C-alpha positions, 0 to 999 in steps of 0.5 A, spaced: 846 562 189 846 569 187 852 571 183 853 578 180 859 581 176 863 586 179 861 591 173 867 596 174 872 590 173 869 587 167 869 590 159 862 592 156 862 585 152 864 581 159 858 585 162 853 583 156 856 575 157 854 575 164 847 578 163 846 573 158 848 567 163 844 570 168 838 571 164 839 564 161 840 561 168 833 564 170 830 561 164 834 554 163 833 550 169 839 545 166 844 551 165 842 553 172 843 546 175 850 546 171 852 553 174 850 551 181 855 544 180 861 547 177 860 555 176 867 555 173 866 551 167 859 555 165 863 561 166 868 559 161 863 556 156 860 564 156 867 566 155 868 569 162 874 568 167 873 564 173 877 568 177 873 570 184 875 577 185 871 579 179 865 576 181 861 577 188 855 574 191 849 578 194 847 585 193 844 587 187 846 590 180 842 592 174 843 592 167 841 599 164 842 597 157 844 591 153 846 596 147 852 599 145 857 601 140 859 595 137 855 590 141 851 585 138 846 581 142 
């Protein structure tokens, strides 16, 4: 499943949380499996809304920077 955040509808903090989720699903097969089986539950674990309108499948996006004012990683 290729799911990316629709950047224009997410706050900077949500973009960072989603970037962390995307990175960790690539590194942690168990998390990737849980995300495949129940994406809404995993999104909630990462503090993200499960609303379908906020996420789109396909295409590609890039995170230009993981730093920003007031953001801790």
